[in-house]
C-alpha positions as CSV (number, residue, x, y, z in Angstrom):
1,X,69.2,-38.0,-67.4
2,X,68.4,-34.4,-66.7
3,X,68.9,-34.0,-62.9
4,X,66.1,-31.5,-62.7
5,X,63.5,-33.5,-64.6
6,X,60.3,-34.2,-62.5
7,X,60.7,-37.5,-60.6
8,X,57.3,-38.8,-61.7
9,X,56.2,-38.5,-65.3
10,X,52.6,-37.3,-64.9
11,X,52.6,-34.2,-67.1
12,X,53.0,-34.8,-70.9
13,X,51.3,-33.7,-74.0
14,X,50.8,-37.2,-75.6
15,X,50.5,-39.5,-72.7
16,X,50.6,-43.2,-73.3
17,X,49.7,-44.2,-69.8
18,X,48.2,-43.0,-66.6
19,X,48.6,-43.2,-62.9
20,X,52.2,-43.2,-61.7
21,X,52.6,-44.5,-58.2
22,X,51.0,-42.1,-55.8
23,X,47.4,-41.7,-54.9
24,X,46.0,-43.4,-58.0
25,X,43.6,-40.7,-59.0
26,X,46.8,-39.1,-60.2
27,X,46.8,-36.9,-63.3
28,X,49.0,-38.7,-65.7
29,X,48.7,-36.3,-68.6
30,X,49.2,-32.6,-68.9
31,X,50.8,-30.0,-71.1
32,X,52.6,-28.8,-67.9
33,X,55.3,-31.3,-68.8
34,X,56.8,-28.7,-71.2
35,X,58.0,-26.7,-68.2
36,X,59.5,-29.6,-66.3
37,X,63.0,-28.2,-66.5
38,X,62.1,-25.5,-64.1
39,X,61.5,-27.9,-61.3
40,X,64.0,-27.7,-58.5
41,X,66.0,-30.8,-57.8
42,X,65.3,-30.3,-54.1
43,X,61.7,-31.3,-54.6
44,X,62.3,-35.1,-54.9
45,X,64.6,-34.9,-51.9
46,X,62.0,-33.1,-49.8
47,X,59.2,-35.5,-50.9
48,X,61.4,-38.5,-50.2
49,X,62.1,-37.2,-46.7
50,X,58.4,-36.8,-46.1
51,X,57.7,-40.3,-47.4
52,X,60.4,-41.7,-45.1
53,X,58.7,-40.2,-42.0
54,X,55.3,-41.4,-43.2
55,X,56.7,-44.9,-43.7
56,X,58.2,-45.2,-40.2
57,X,55.4,-43.4,-38.3
58,X,52.6,-44.8,-40.3
59,X,53.8,-48.4,-40.4
60,X,54.7,-48.5,-36.7
61,X,51.7,-46.5,-35.5
62,X,49.1,-48.4,-37.5
63,X,50.6,-51.7,-36.6
64,X,50.4,-50.7,-32.9
65,X,46.7,-49.7,-33.4
66,X,45.9,-53.1,-34.9
67,X,47.9,-54.9,-32.1
68,X,46.1,-53.3,-29.2
69,X,42.7,-53.9,-30.7
70,X,43.5,-57.6,-31.1
71,X,45.4,-57.9,-27.8
72,X,42.9,-56.2,-25.4
73,X,39.4,-57.5,-25.1
74,X,37.9,-54.2,-24.0
75,X,39.1,-52.6,-27.3
76,X,37.0,-54.9,-29.4
77,X,34.1,-52.5,-29.9
78,X,32.2,-51.8,-33.1
79,X,34.0,-48.4,-33.6
80,X,37.4,-49.9,-33.0
81,X,36.7,-52.7,-35.5
82,X,36.3,-49.9,-38.1
83,X,39.5,-48.3,-36.8
84,X,41.3,-51.6,-37.2
85,X,40.2,-51.7,-40.9
86,X,41.4,-48.1,-41.4
87,X,44.7,-48.9,-39.7
88,X,45.2,-52.0,-41.9
89,X,44.6,-50.0,-45.1
90,X,47.0,-47.2,-43.9
91,X,49.7,-49.7,-42.8
92,X,49.4,-51.4,-46.2
93,X,49.9,-48.2,-48.2
94,X,52.9,-47.1,-46.1
95,X,54.7,-50.2,-47.3
96,X,54.8,-48.7,-50.8
97,X,56.7,-45.6,-49.6
98,X,60.2,-46.9,-50.1
99,X,59.4,-47.9,-53.7
100,X,57.8,-44.6,-54.5
101,X,60.7,-42.7,-52.9
102,X,63.2,-44.6,-55.0
103,X,61.3,-43.8,-58.2
104,X,61.2,-40.1,-57.2
105,X,65.0,-40.1,-56.7
106,X,65.9,-42.2,-59.7
107,X,63.3,-40.7,-62.1
108,X,62.6,-44.3,-63.2
109,X,60.8,-47.4,-61.9
110,X,63.5,-50.1,-61.3
111,X,61.4,-52.8,-59.5
112,X,59.8,-54.6,-62.5
113,X,56.3,-55.2,-63.7
114,X,54.9,-57.4,-60.9
115,X,55.8,-55.0,-58.1
116,X,54.4,-52.1,-60.2
117,X,51.0,-53.8,-60.4
118,X,51.0,-54.4,-56.6
119,X,51.9,-50.9,-55.7
120,X,49.3,-49.3,-57.9
121,X,46.7,-51.8,-56.7
122,X,47.5,-51.0,-53.0
123,X,47.1,-47.3,-53.8
124,X,43.6,-47.9,-55.1
125,X,42.7,-50.2,-52.2
126,X,43.9,-47.7,-49.7
127,X,42.0,-44.8,-51.3
128,X,38.7,-46.6,-51.5
129,X,38.9,-48.7,-48.4
130,X,39.8,-45.7,-46.2
131,X,37.0,-43.4,-47.4
132,X,34.4,-46.2,-47.3
133,X,35.5,-47.1,-43.8
134,X,35.3,-43.5,-42.6
135,X,31.8,-43.3,-44.2
136,X,30.7,-46.4,-42.3
137,X,32.2,-45.0,-39.1
138,X,30.1,-41.8,-39.5
139,X,26.9,-43.9,-40.2
140,X,27.8,-45.9,-37.1
141,X,28.1,-42.8,-35.0
142,X,24.8,-41.4,-36.5
143,X,23.0,-44.6,-35.4
144,X,24.5,-44.5,-32.0
145,X,23.6,-40.9,-31.4
146,X,20.2,-40.6,-33.2
147,X,18.8,-44.1,-32.9
148,X,20.2,-45.6,-29.7
149,X,17.6,-48.4,-29.6
150,X,18.4,-49.6,-33.1
151,X,22.1,-49.3,-32.2
152,X,21.8,-52.2,-29.8
153,X,21.1,-54.6,-32.7
154,X,23.1,-52.9,-35.5
155,X,26.3,-51.8,-33.6
156,X,28.0,-55.1,-32.8
157,X,31.6,-56.1,-33.4
158,X,30.4,-59.0,-35.6
159,X,28.4,-56.8,-37.9
160,X,31.3,-54.3,-38.0
161,X,33.6,-57.2,-39.2
162,X,31.1,-58.2,-41.9
163,X,30.9,-54.6,-43.1
164,X,34.7,-54.4,-43.2
165,X,34.8,-57.5,-45.4
166,X,32.2,-56.0,-47.7
167,X,34.3,-52.8,-47.9
168,X,37.3,-54.8,-49.1
169,X,35.2,-56.7,-51.6
170,X,33.8,-53.5,-53.0
171,X,37.2,-51.9,-53.2
172,X,38.5,-55.0,-55.0
173,X,36.4,-54.0,-58.0
174,X,38.9,-51.2,-58.4
175,X,42.0,-52.8,-56.9
176,X,41.9,-55.9,-59.1
177,X,41.3,-53.7,-62.2
178,X,44.4,-51.8,-61.2
179,X,46.4,-55.1,-61.2
180,X,45.1,-56.0,-64.6
181,X,45.8,-52.5,-66.2
182,X,48.9,-51.6,-64.2
183,X,52.3,-52.2,-65.8
184,X,55.7,-50.7,-66.7
185,X,56.5,-48.9,-69.9
186,X,59.8,-47.5,-71.2
187,X,59.4,-43.8,-72.3
188,X,61.0,-43.2,-75.7
189,X,61.9,-39.6,-75.0
190,X,63.9,-40.3,-71.8
191,X,64.5,-44.1,-71.9
192,X,63.3,-44.3,-68.3
193,X,60.8,-46.8,-67.1
194,X,57.5,-45.7,-65.7
195,X,54.9,-47.6,-63.6
196,X,51.4,-46.7,-64.5
197,X,48.0,-47.8,-65.8
198,X,48.2,-48.8,-69.4
199,X,45.2,-47.6,-71.4
200,X,44.7,-48.0,-75.2
201,X,46.5,-45.2,-77.0
202,X,43.5,-44.6,-79.3
203,X,41.1,-43.9,-76.4
204,X,43.6,-42.7,-73.9
205,X,42.2,-39.2,-73.4
206,X,38.6,-40.5,-72.9
207,X,39.8,-43.2,-70.4
208,X,42.0,-40.8,-68.5
209,X,39.2,-38.2,-68.0
210,X,36.7,-41.0,-67.2
211,X,38.9,-42.5,-64.6
212,X,39.6,-39.2,-62.8
213,X,35.9,-38.2,-62.7
214,X,34.9,-41.6,-61.4
215,X,37.5,-41.5,-58.6
216,X,36.6,-38.0,-57.7
217,X,32.9,-38.8,-57.3
218,X,33.0,-42.3,-55.9
219,X,36.1,-42.0,-53.7
220,X,35.5,-38.4,-52.5
221,X,32.3,-36.5,-53.3
222,X,29.6,-39.1,-52.5
223,X,31.2,-40.4,-49.3
224,X,31.9,-36.9,-48.0
225,X,28.3,-35.9,-48.7
226,X,27.1,-38.9,-46.7
227,X,29.5,-38.0,-43.9
228,X,28.3,-34.4,-43.8
229,X,24.7,-35.4,-43.6
230,X,25.4,-37.8,-40.8
231,X,27.3,-35.3,-38.7
232,X,24.8,-32.5,-39.4
233,X,22.0,-34.7,-38.0
234,X,24.2,-35.7,-35.1
235,X,25.0,-32.2,-34.2
236,X,21.3,-31.2,-34.2
237,X,20.5,-34.2,-32.0
238,X,23.3,-33.4,-29.5
239,X,22.1,-29.8,-29.2
240,X,18.5,-30.8,-28.7
241,X,19.1,-33.5,-26.0
242,X,21.1,-32.9,-22.9
243,X,21.3,-36.6,-21.9
244,X,21.3,-39.1,-24.7
245,X,21.7,-42.5,-22.9
246,X,20.2,-41.9,-19.5
247,X,23.6,-42.2,-17.9
248,X,26.1,-39.3,-17.6
249,X,29.1,-41.7,-17.9
250,X,27.7,-43.4,-21.0
251,X,26.8,-40.0,-22.4
252,X,30.3,-38.7,-21.9
253,X,31.7,-41.8,-23.7
254,X,29.3,-41.5,-26.5
255,X,30.2,-37.8,-27.1
256,X,33.9,-38.6,-26.7
257,X,33.9,-41.3,-29.4
258,X,31.8,-39.2,-31.7
259,X,34.3,-36.4,-31.4
260,X,37.2,-38.8,-32.1
261,X,35.5,-40.1,-35.3
262,X,34.7,-36.5,-36.4
263,X,38.4,-35.4,-36.0
264,X,39.7,-38.4,-37.9
265,X,37.2,-37.8,-40.7
266,X,38.0,-34.1,-40.8
267,X,41.8,-34.7,-41.0
268,X,41.2,-37.2,-43.8
269,X,39.2,-34.7,-45.8
270,X,41.7,-31.9,-45.2
271,X,44.6,-34.1,-46.4
272,X,42.8,-35.4,-49.5
273,X,40.8,-32.5,-50.7
274,X,43.7,-30.6,-52.4
275,X,44.8,-33.5,-54.6
276,X,41.3,-34.4,-55.6
277,X,40.5,-30.8,-56.6
278,X,43.9,-30.5,-58.4
279,X,43.3,-33.6,-60.4
280,X,39.8,-32.6,-61.4
281,X,40.9,-29.2,-62.6
282,X,43.8,-30.7,-64.5
283,X,41.5,-33.2,-66.2
284,X,38.8,-30.8,-67.2
285,X,40.6,-27.5,-67.5
286,X,44.0,-26.0,-68.2
287,X,46.4,-25.8,-65.3
288,X,48.9,-22.9,-65.5
289,X,52.3,-23.9,-67.0
290,X,54.3,-22.9,-63.9
291,X,56.8,-24.4,-61.5
292,X,54.5,-23.6,-58.7
293,X,51.7,-25.7,-60.2
294,X,53.9,-28.8,-60.6
295,X,55.5,-28.3,-57.2
296,X,52.0,-27.9,-55.6
297,X,50.9,-31.2,-57.3
298,X,53.8,-33.1,-55.7
299,X,53.1,-31.7,-52.3
300,X,49.4,-32.4,-52.6
301,X,50.3,-36.1,-53.2
302,X,52.6,-36.1,-50.1
303,X,49.8,-34.5,-48.0
304,X,47.4,-37.3,-49.0
305,X,49.9,-39.9,-47.9
306,X,50.7,-38.1,-44.7
307,X,47.2,-38.8,-43.5
308,X,48.1,-42.5,-43.2
309,X,50.6,-41.6,-40.4
310,X,48.4,-39.1,-38.5
311,X,45.5,-41.4,-37.3
312,X,47.5,-43.3,-34.7
313,X,48.7,-40.0,-33.3
314,X,45.1,-38.8,-33.1
315,X,44.0,-41.9,-31.3
316,X,46.8,-41.5,-28.7
317,X,45.8,-37.9,-27.9
318,X,42.0,-38.1,-28.2
319,X,41.1,-41.5,-26.8
320,X,42.0,-42.6,-23.2
321,X,41.6,-46.3,-23.9
322,X,44.0,-46.2,-26.8
323,X,46.4,-44.0,-24.8
324,X,46.4,-46.5,-21.9
325,X,46.9,-49.5,-24.2
326,X,49.7,-47.8,-26.0
327,X,51.4,-47.1,-22.7
328,X,50.9,-50.6,-21.5
329,X,52.6,-51.9,-24.7
330,X,55.4,-49.5,-24.8
331,X,56.1,-49.3,-21.0
332,X,54.8,-52.6,-19.6
333,X,57.1,-52.6,-16.5
334,X,56.1,-49.0,-15.5
335,X,52.4,-49.8,-16.0
336,X,52.7,-52.9,-14.0
337,X,54.3,-51.0,-11.1
338,X,51.6,-48.3,-11.3
339,X,48.9,-51.0,-11.0
340,X,50.6,-52.7,-8.1
341,X,51.0,-49.3,-6.3
342,X,47.3,-48.5,-6.9
343,X,46.3,-52.0,-5.6
344,X,48.4,-51.6,-2.4
345,X,46.9,-48.2,-1.7
346,X,43.4,-49.6,-2.2
347,X,44.1,-52.6,0.1
348,X,45.6,-50.3,2.8
349,X,42.6,-48.0,2.7
350,X,40.3,-51.0,3.1
351,X,42.3,-52.6,5.9
352,X,40.4,-52.6,9.3
353,X,43.4,-51.5,11.3
354,X,44.0,-48.6,9.0
355,X,40.3,-47.6,9.3
356,X,40.5,-47.7,13.2
357,X,43.6,-45.6,13.1
358,X,41.9,-43.0,10.9
359,X,38.8,-43.1,13.1
360,X,40.9,-42.4,16.2
361,X,39.7,-45.4,18.2
362,X,40.7,-48.9,18.8
363,X,37.2,-50.2,18.3
364,X,36.5,-52.6,15.5
365,X,35.1,-51.0,12.4
């Protein structure tokens, strides 16, 4: 096996299949393959290192997010139910990182047909479930900010759970299709095994372009447009009204949560835009035959996956409730001591003898 051959066979002139493991909008065909010998052998090593970090941080972080939402009653809000759904999708896709890293390093898929189908299906589920959940979070924030009366009926944890179930069912239309179409195939030119979607050879080009365009619009363009509209209306509302809820405390919380959701959505779009644009250009046009183009493609994939490990970090820095719950889980003894110390101070301040001493008299207070 050529040690400098690209680790994932996505660029080829006569492609028999599509979608190697990776974000499953992946371009599986391209005439860029003819320049594959120029790829540095360091690329799969760097990508594998990135995937390893994503696997550890993403799996641990998202599992912790799900745990604190389940564990603490105060965390069971409508917004956090959506965050739970997002964390579940992200945690699920991080479990595929070891398998994809192995394929990058071995330049072949060694795990068999069944696991290939599962990995591709998880990729699709993550892609669609994540963007649909973020879209619903944006709609949820729009209702909370612009229609506070309607929000009392619409924004409940139960309805958020029902919407999450609907999101998974909708994503299943793609995820189950990936299970059916996914499979392994031995390449004749290299004798290596690839894991990909298997389209009919006669209609391959048509199916390949159709798949990429559908993913681009339904898993990116349309949801992002909805998100932009929601946040544009929210910004106009926030600028025109100084006090949204009649209470300064509630108003601060409303703006804080809205800001958190906005940051999470923005980071997602930043991480996923490059690969979506790259794939669309590759499908409809002609990408330059260069080492830089192929290298950029691999790093765009890695950037998309990196998003799955960033959300828990954002919650920890931007949301006080998540921060306290994370500390309580990671440092239970310290948090318990802090609460006991606070309780003792409060009891001392309220003690009558202490109050008489502060007052400077011995009279009962």
